[in-house]
N, CA, C and O atoms as a GROMACS GRO file, in nm:
protein
  288
    1MET      N    1   2.992   2.558  -0.094
    1MET     CA    2   2.920   2.596  -0.207
    1MET      C    3   2.906   2.459  -0.284
    1MET      O    4   2.998   2.387  -0.325
    2PRO      N    5   2.759   2.438  -0.296
    2PRO     CA    6   2.714   2.331  -0.360
    2PRO      C    7   2.759   2.314  -0.520
    2PRO      O    8   2.810   2.402  -0.590
    3ILE      N    9   2.727   2.178  -0.558
    3ILE     CA   10   2.759   2.148  -0.718
    3ILE      C   11   2.672   2.172  -0.777
    3ILE      O   12   2.571   2.131  -0.720
    4LEU      N   13   2.647   2.234  -0.895
    4LEU     CA   14   2.563   2.234  -0.997
    4LEU      C   15   2.506   2.114  -1.036
    4LEU      O   16   2.585   2.028  -1.077
    5PRO      N   17   2.346   2.079  -1.034
    5PRO     CA   18   2.326   1.972  -1.063
    5PRO      C   19   2.372   1.903  -1.188
    5PRO      O   20   2.388   1.781  -1.196
    6VAL      N   21   2.392   1.993  -1.287
    6VAL     CA   22   2.414   1.953  -1.424
    6VAL      C   23   2.580   1.912  -1.403
    6VAL      O   24   2.634   1.844  -1.490
    7LEU      N   25   2.633   1.943  -1.319
    7LEU     CA   26   2.780   1.895  -1.298
    7LEU      C   27   2.811   1.774  -1.222
    7LEU      O   28   2.911   1.704  -1.236
    8ALA      N   29   2.709   1.757  -1.138
    8ALA     CA   30   2.701   1.623  -1.065
    8ALA      C   31   2.720   1.514  -1.106
    8ALA      O   32   2.781   1.432  -1.036
    9ASP      N   33   2.673   1.480  -1.233
    9ASP     CA   34   2.674   1.326  -1.313
    9ASP      C   35   2.670   1.397  -1.431
    9ASP      O   36   2.568   1.438  -1.487
   10VAL      N   37   2.806   1.412  -1.474
   10VAL     CA   38   2.849   1.457  -1.641
   10VAL      C   39   2.823   1.352  -1.727
   10VAL      O   40   2.794   1.377  -1.845
   11GLY      N   41   2.829   1.224  -1.679
   11GLY     CA   42   2.829   1.114  -1.770
   11GLY      C   43   2.662   1.085  -1.829
   11GLY      O   44   2.627   1.055  -1.943
   12THR      N   45   2.587   1.106  -1.716
   12THR     CA   46   2.454   1.113  -1.756
   12THR      C   47   2.410   1.195  -1.854
   12THR      O   48   2.338   1.159  -1.948
   13LEU      N   49   2.453   1.315  -1.834
   13LEU     CA   50   2.427   1.437  -1.927
   13LEU      C   51   2.456   1.428  -2.063
   13LEU      O   52   2.386   1.485  -2.146
   14VAL      N   53   2.590   1.336  -2.104
   14VAL     CA   54   2.656   1.311  -2.223
   14VAL      C   55   2.547   1.184  -2.272
   14VAL      O   56   2.489   1.184  -2.380
   15ARG      N   57   2.537   1.104  -2.193
   15ARG     CA   58   2.453   0.985  -2.260
   15ARG      C   59   2.307   1.022  -2.283
   15ARG      O   60   2.259   0.980  -2.388
   16GLU      N   61   2.238   1.085  -2.211
   16GLU     CA   62   2.109   1.140  -2.235
   16GLU      C   63   2.077   1.237  -2.293
   16GLU      O   64   1.973   1.234  -2.359
   17LYS      N   65   2.156   1.357  -2.286
   17LYS     CA   66   2.108   1.495  -2.343
   17LYS      C   67   2.180   1.462  -2.468
   17LYS      O   68   2.114   1.429  -2.566
   18ILE      N   69   2.315   1.468  -2.476
   18ILE     CA   70   2.406   1.493  -2.587
   18ILE      C   71   2.409   1.388  -2.671
   18ILE      O   72   2.396   1.414  -2.791
   19GLY      N   73   2.424   1.258  -2.634
   19GLY     CA   74   2.448   1.132  -2.705
   19GLY      C   75   2.563   1.104  -2.734
   19GLY      O   76   2.648   1.193  -2.742
   20MET      N   77   2.594   0.952  -2.760
   20MET     CA   78   2.724   0.933  -2.780
   20MET      C   79   2.759   0.928  -2.940
   20MET      O   80   2.870   0.931  -2.994
   21ASP      N   81   2.620   0.920  -3.004
   21ASP     CA   82   2.655   0.936  -3.164
   21ASP      C   83   2.691   1.093  -3.187
   21ASP      O   84   2.768   1.127  -3.277
   22ARG      N   85   2.647   1.159  -3.126
   22ARG     CA   86   2.679   1.317  -3.167
   22ARG      C   87   2.841   1.343  -3.113
   22ARG      O   88   2.919   1.421  -3.169
   23ILE      N   89   2.870   1.267  -3.002
   23ILE     CA   90   2.981   1.288  -2.951
   23ILE      C   91   3.090   1.220  -3.049
   23ILE      O   92   3.193   1.280  -3.080
   24ARG      N   93   3.059   1.089  -3.096
   24ARG     CA   94   3.153   1.027  -3.174
   24ARG      C   95   3.161   1.111  -3.336
   24ARG      O   96   3.259   1.094  -3.408
   25ALA      N   97   3.060   1.189  -3.372
   25ALA     CA   98   3.057   1.257  -3.488
   25ALA      C   99   3.139   1.380  -3.468
   25ALA      O  100   3.216   1.416  -3.558
   26ALA      N  101   3.127   1.448  -3.355
   26ALA     CA  102   3.219   1.569  -3.314
   26ALA      C  103   3.379   1.522  -3.338
   26ALA      O  104   3.462   1.564  -3.418
   27HIS      N  105   3.387   1.434  -3.250
   27HIS     CA  106   3.529   1.357  -3.248
   27HIS      C  107   3.576   1.335  -3.406
   27HIS      O  108   3.689   1.365  -3.444
   28ALA      N  109   3.497   1.291  -3.473
   28ALA     CA  110   3.560   1.239  -3.609
   28ALA      C  111   3.578   1.319  -3.696
   28ALA      O  112   3.638   1.286  -3.798
   29ALA      N  113   3.522   1.466  -3.673
   29ALA     CA  114   3.527   1.576  -3.754
   29ALA      C  115   3.658   1.664  -3.712
   29ALA      O  116   3.691   1.764  -3.775
   30THR      N  117   3.716   1.626  -3.622
   30THR     CA  118   3.812   1.725  -3.575
   30THR      C  119   3.955   1.688  -3.671
   30THR      O  120   3.981   1.578  -3.720
   31THR      N  121   4.026   1.798  -3.681
   31THR     CA  122   4.119   1.786  -3.750
   31THR      C  123   4.258   1.752  -3.705
   31THR      O  124   4.281   1.813  -3.601
   32VAL      N  125   4.372   1.668  -3.747
   32VAL     CA  126   4.477   1.639  -3.693
   32VAL      C  127   4.571   1.742  -3.651
   32VAL      O  128   4.597   1.835  -3.728
   33ARG      N  129   4.631   1.732  -3.517
   33ARG     CA  130   4.668   1.866  -3.498
   33ARG      C  131   4.833   1.839  -3.483
   33ARG      O  132   4.879   1.734  -3.438
   34LEU      N  133   4.895   1.926  -3.517
   34LEU     CA  134   5.053   1.917  -3.523
   34LEU      C  135   5.103   1.907  -3.374
   34LEU      O  136   5.042   1.946  -3.275
   35PRO      N  137   5.238   1.840  -3.380
   35PRO     CA  138   5.277   1.838  -3.232
   35PRO      C  139   5.301   1.969  -3.172
   35PRO      O  140   5.282   2.071  -3.238
   36LYS      N  141   5.342   1.973  -3.049
   36LYS     CA  142   5.352   2.091  -2.965
   36LYS      C  143   5.452   2.181  -3.042
   36LYS      O  144   5.440   2.302  -3.057
   37ASP      N  145   5.567   2.093  -3.093
   37ASP     CA  146   5.670   2.176  -3.151
   37ASP      C  147   5.649   2.224  -3.282
   37ASP      O  148   5.734   2.287  -3.344
   38HIS      N  149   5.498   2.185  -3.341
   38HIS     CA  150   5.489   2.245  -3.463
   38HIS      C  151   5.600   2.169  -3.599
   38HIS      O  152   5.658   2.218  -3.696
   39GLY      N  153   5.590   2.028  -3.542
   39GLY     CA  154   5.672   1.958  -3.647
   39GLY      C  155   5.827   1.986  -3.666
   39GLY      O  156   5.903   1.921  -3.738
   40HIS      N  157   5.862   2.112  -3.576
   40HIS     CA  158   6.028   2.137  -3.604
   40HIS      C  159   6.098   1.999  -3.570
   40HIS      O  160   6.168   1.957  -3.662
   41LEU      N  161   6.094   1.937  -3.484
   41LEU     CA  162   6.182   1.813  -3.421
   41LEU      C  163   6.182   1.712  -3.560
   41LEU      O  164   6.288   1.675  -3.609
   42GLN      N  165   6.053   1.676  -3.615
   42GLN     CA  166   6.059   1.586  -3.736
   42GLN      C  167   6.137   1.652  -3.836
   42GLN      O  168   6.212   1.575  -3.896
   43LEU      N  169   6.142   1.782  -3.876
   43LEU     CA  170   6.208   1.872  -3.971
   43LEU      C  171   6.372   1.831  -3.935
   43LEU      O  172   6.458   1.794  -4.015
   44LEU      N  173   6.385   1.849  -3.795
   44LEU     CA  174   6.548   1.869  -3.764
   44LEU      C  175   6.588   1.689  -3.804
   44LEU      O  176   6.691   1.654  -3.861
   45GLU      N  177   6.500   1.614  -3.766
   45GLU     CA  178   6.546   1.482  -3.768
   45GLU      C  179   6.563   1.458  -3.909
   45GLU      O  180   6.669   1.401  -3.934
   46GLY      N  181   6.504   1.480  -3.992
   46GLY     CA  182   6.514   1.451  -4.156
   46GLY      C  183   6.656   1.517  -4.195
   46GLY      O  184   6.737   1.465  -4.272
   47SER      N  185   6.673   1.636  -4.131
   47SER     CA  186   6.803   1.709  -4.174
   47SER      C  187   6.939   1.602  -4.125
   47SER      O  188   7.037   1.588  -4.198
   48TYR      N  189   6.927   1.546  -4.015
   48TYR     CA  190   7.034   1.485  -3.970
   48TYR      C  191   7.036   1.358  -4.046
   48TYR      O  192   7.146   1.307  -4.066
   49VAL      N  193   6.925   1.298  -4.093
   49VAL     CA  194   6.932   1.181  -4.181
   49VAL      C  195   7.019   1.212  -4.309
   49VAL      O  196   7.115   1.145  -4.348
   50ARG      N  197   6.974   1.316  -4.362
   50ARG     CA  198   7.033   1.372  -4.476
   50ARG      C  199   7.200   1.366  -4.445
   50ARG      O  200   7.281   1.301  -4.510
   51ILE      N  201   7.227   1.450  -4.332
   51ILE     CA  202   7.370   1.462  -4.299
   51ILE      C  203   7.452   1.344  -4.286
   51ILE      O  204   7.571   1.338  -4.316
   52ARG      N  205   7.370   1.238  -4.234
   52ARG     CA  206   7.435   1.093  -4.211
   52ARG      C  207   7.460   1.013  -4.328
   52ARG      O  208   7.543   0.923  -4.334
   53GLN      N  209   7.380   1.052  -4.424
   53GLN     CA  210   7.396   0.998  -4.563
   53GLN      C  211   7.499   1.063  -4.635
   53GLN      O  212   7.560   0.989  -4.712
   54CYS      N  213   7.545   1.212  -4.630
   54CYS     CA  214   7.644   1.255  -4.698
   54CYS      C  215   7.752   1.280  -4.633
   54CYS      O  216   7.840   1.310  -4.714
   55ALA      N  217   7.795   1.283  -4.508
   55ALA     CA  218   7.922   1.315  -4.420
   55ALA      C  219   8.013   1.225  -4.455
   55ALA      O  220   8.125   1.274  -4.472
   56PRO      N  221   8.001   1.083  -4.476
   56PRO     CA  222   8.100   0.997  -4.495
   56PRO      C  223   8.156   1.010  -4.646
   56PRO      O  224   8.272   0.971  -4.664
   57LYS      N  225   8.100   1.049  -4.729
   57LYS     CA  226   8.157   1.078  -4.855
   57LYS      C  227   8.216   1.226  -4.876
   57LYS      O  228   8.307   1.242  -4.958
   58ALA      N  229   8.167   1.332  -4.804
   58ALA     CA  230   8.213   1.451  -4.765
   58ALA      C  231   8.350   1.415  -4.721
   58ALA      O  232   8.446   1.441  -4.792
   59LEU      N  233   8.359   1.369  -4.630
   59LEU     CA  234   8.497   1.350  -4.531
   59LEU      C  235   8.584   1.267  -4.619
   59LEU      O  236   8.704   1.294  -4.623
   60GLU      N  237   8.544   1.185  -4.680
   60GLU     CA  238   8.635   1.098  -4.783
   60GLU      C  239   8.701   1.194  -4.875
   60GLU      O  240   8.823   1.203  -4.891
   61ALA      N  241   8.594   1.277  -4.945
   61ALA     CA  242   8.661   1.372  -5.014
   61ALA      C  243   8.758   1.477  -4.987
   61ALA      O  244   8.846   1.516  -5.063
   62VAL      N  245   8.724   1.528  -4.843
   62VAL     CA  246   8.815   1.586  -4.784
   62VAL      C  247   8.954   1.547  -4.752
   62VAL      O  248   9.058   1.612  -4.761
   63ARG      N  249   8.937   1.450  -4.721
   63ARG     CA  250   9.084   1.343  -4.668
   63ARG      C  251   9.163   1.348  -4.790
   63ARG      O  252   9.281   1.384  -4.783
   64SER      N  253   9.107   1.314  -4.909
   64SER     CA  254   9.184   1.268  -5.034
   64SER      C  255   9.239   1.387  -5.093
   64SER      O  256   9.353   1.387  -5.140
   65SER      N  257   9.169   1.484  -5.094
   65SER     CA  258   9.219   1.610  -5.136
   65SER      C  259   9.317   1.719  -5.056
   65SER      O  260   9.354   1.830  -5.092
   66VAL      N  261   9.344   1.650  -4.941
   66VAL     CA  262   9.451   1.727  -4.852
   66VAL      C  263   9.578   1.674  -4.832
   66VAL      O  264   9.604   1.566  -4.778
   67ALA      N  265   9.678   1.778  -4.890
   67ALA     CA  266   9.805   1.729  -4.909
   67ALA      C  267   9.860   1.650  -4.753
   67ALA      O  268   9.816   1.691  -4.646
   68PRO      N  269   9.944   1.551  -4.762
   68PRO     CA  270   9.991   1.502  -4.616
   68PRO      C  271  10.084   1.608  -4.573
   68PRO      O  272  10.155   1.666  -4.656
   69MET      N  273  10.088   1.643  -4.417
   69MET     CA  274  10.186   1.696  -4.361
   69MET      C  275  10.321   1.670  -4.369
   69MET      O  276  10.366   1.556  -4.359
   70ARG      N  277  10.402   1.788  -4.388
   70ARG     CA  278  10.546   1.721  -4.374
   70ARG      C  279  10.616   1.761  -4.247
   70ARG      O  280  10.585   1.867  -4.192
   71SER      N  281  10.686   1.702  -4.209
   71SER     CA  282  10.754   1.732  -4.050
   71SER      C  283  10.858   1.828  -4.079
   71SER      O  284  10.909   1.829  -4.191
   72CYS      N  285  10.896   1.914  -3.983
   72CYS     CA  286  10.982   2.021  -4.013
   72CYS      C  287  11.123   1.964  -3.976
   72CYS      O  288  11.224   2.034  -3.990
   0.00000   0.00000   0.00000
């Protein structure tokens, strides 16, 4: 099956018919896309950062409020 002439040399098509200025303008107008996970990993990372900040204080509060165990 022969290749269509328009597909044989895509670079020439882009340079001569479309133009690099038009390609650059189209690329500049694109919006920033979210990662494939839609930002969930970044949210999760933020939660763990908060837990790492609070956990030592919470554990210390629990340790100091628990009465020592008595042996039987």
